[in-house]
N, C-alpha and C positions, 0 to 999 in steps of 0.2 A: 754186529746184532742180526738176527735172522727173524723175519716174520713168517709165520705158518698160519695157513687158512684151512681149516679142516671141513670135510664135507658134512652136509646136515646128519647124516647117522652118526659119524664119530663126533661133533659137535653135541648131541644129545647126550651122549656119555660122558661128555666133559663140562656137565652142567650147563649147556646151552651156549656156551662160549665158543665161537667160531675163529677168532683171530687170537693169537698168541705171539706175544714178543719176545723173544728168547736170546740170551747172551750165548751164542754158539759159534764154533769156528768151522764147523761141518753140518752136512746135512744130517749126519747120523746122530751127532751130538743134539740137534736141534730135535729130531724125532723122540730121543729119549727124554728129552725135557720135558713132554707132553703128559698130562695127566692120563692119555690113554695109551701109554707106551706099552702096556701089557696086551692091548688089542693089535698093536703094530708089529710087535716082535714075537716070534716062537720060544719055545724053552730054551733052544740054544743059541739065543740072542740073534738070530738072523731075521730079516724083514719077512713077513709072511707073504706067500705068494701072491694072494688076490689083493695086496695092498699097492696102489699105484702113488708113486712119489713124482712128481712135477718140479722143478725149479724154472721159473720164469717161463712155464708153459712147454718146457721140454723136459721128455720122459728121461729121469735121473737114472732109471735101471736099463735104458738100452745101449749104454756104453758109448754114447755118443752126445754126451752133454758139451754144449758149447760153453766157450769161455765168456762168462758174465761180462767182460771187458770189451769184447769184440763187438763191432758195428751192427752186425746181424744180431746179436744175442738182446743188444738194447732195444733195437727196433722192434724185434718180435715181443719184448717184455712190454714196451711203450703199447704196441698193438693189441696184446692182452689185457692190458688194463684198460683201455678203450673201449674194447669189446664188452668187458665186464661192466665197464661204467654204463654202457649203452643198454645194456639190460637191466639197468637198475641199481647196481652196486653189489658188492660180493656179500652184504648181509641179506640180501632178499634172492639172490640166484639159487636156484636148486641144485642138487647133485648131479641131475640129469645134464643140466645146462650146463654146468661146469665141466662134465664129461665132453659135452659137444664143444666147449669153448677150448680146450686142451686139445681136442682132435682136429679143431680149426687151426690152431697154431702150429701143430707137427705138420699137417697139409701144407699150410702158407711155406714152412721153412723147405719142404720139399719143392714147392713150385718156385719159391726165389733161388733156389740153389740150381734148377734146371735152367731158369732164366739166366744165371750168370753164365752156366756151360754154353747154352745156346747162342748168347752174345757174343762169346769168345770163338765160334765158328765161322769160318770164313762164308757160306751159306747155309740157310735153313732147308735148302732143297737138294735133293741127289739129283743132279743134272745128268747123269747117265741114265738114271731110270726114271727121271721126270716125276718125282715125287717127293714127299716131305720125308726127312730122316726121321726114324723110329722114335727118336727122344722128342722131336717137336711133337709128334702125336699123343705122346705118352705125358707131355707137358699138358697138352689140351685135356686130356681127360684128368689130370689132377686139379686143373681149375676149374673143370666141371663140378669135381667131387669137393672141392672147396665151397662153390657158390651153393650146392645142396645143403652143406652143412649149414651153411650161413642163412638159408631159406628156412631150415629147420628151426634156427634159434630165432628168427623173425628179424627183419632188417630195420624195423620202426624203432627209433629211440625211445626209451621207456621212462617216465618221469623219475627223478631221483628225490627223495625226501630232503628237503634242504632246511627242515625245522623252522624257525622264527621266520625267515625270510621268504621261504615258499608261502607260509601261510599269510604272510602280510601282503605277498602279491595278489593271493586269492582272493583276500579281503578287498584290496584294492578293485580288482577285475569285478567282484560283486557289488561293490558299491557302483561303479561304472554303469554295469548292467541295470541296476536299479534306477540310476539317473536317467539313463536312456528309456527306460519302461515309463517313468514317469511324465518324461517329456514328451513320449508318443500317447500317453492317455489325455495329456492337457491339450495336444494338438487334435486329439481326436473329440474332445469335449469343445472344444473353441469352433470346431468345424460343424458339430451337431446344432450348437447354439446359433450360428450364422444361417444355418439351413432353416431353423425353426423361425428366426426373425424375418427372413426372405419370404416363408409361407404366409406369415401372419400379415406382411404388407402386401403380399396379394390377395388376401381375403379382404383386407379393408379398403382396396383400391375401388372395388364396384360402390361401396357406401359412400365413398368420399365423392363419387362421380354423380350417385343420385342426390347428394345433398346440395351439390351445386346447382 
């Protein structure tokens, strides 16, 4: 079973449907099973140049597709899913955001790969020249690029529509706020009443003294 997520532009051509579950053994079979296959492939049956295909966030056309069973591929897939979930879910993420998500995944793949290599080095410092090895500086540049992409996406977790459960929680919150406001009003009214009684008592006191 293959799950294909279409960007908004292609989803509009597929009747507004973004997610498709297809019984396919290969990426090509899955793409050819989509209702927009004529937009994905040219007359010769080749994938159009401007069409980008990603499998678990890794460019499938780049010739370096990770084995989905590997630890790194699973970690990247989980990280991508969490990133999309933080953005509100696949149903609300825009095409531009998905492009940034995929770019972030590829950049993270490079950072993790460089980290693995650097950790295998005897030292990150070139002792002869008293400076960092170039690969360490490149790793820092990649990390800065990843941070920039995540900043563009926005690091705050967005609310996800949870249906009835979400609405129920919002209703509970509304009722609590209403109860708290009622309590504050009651306390304010009680305080005003006590102040009025105190003032009245002060005005009556001289009369009582004169009557005595």
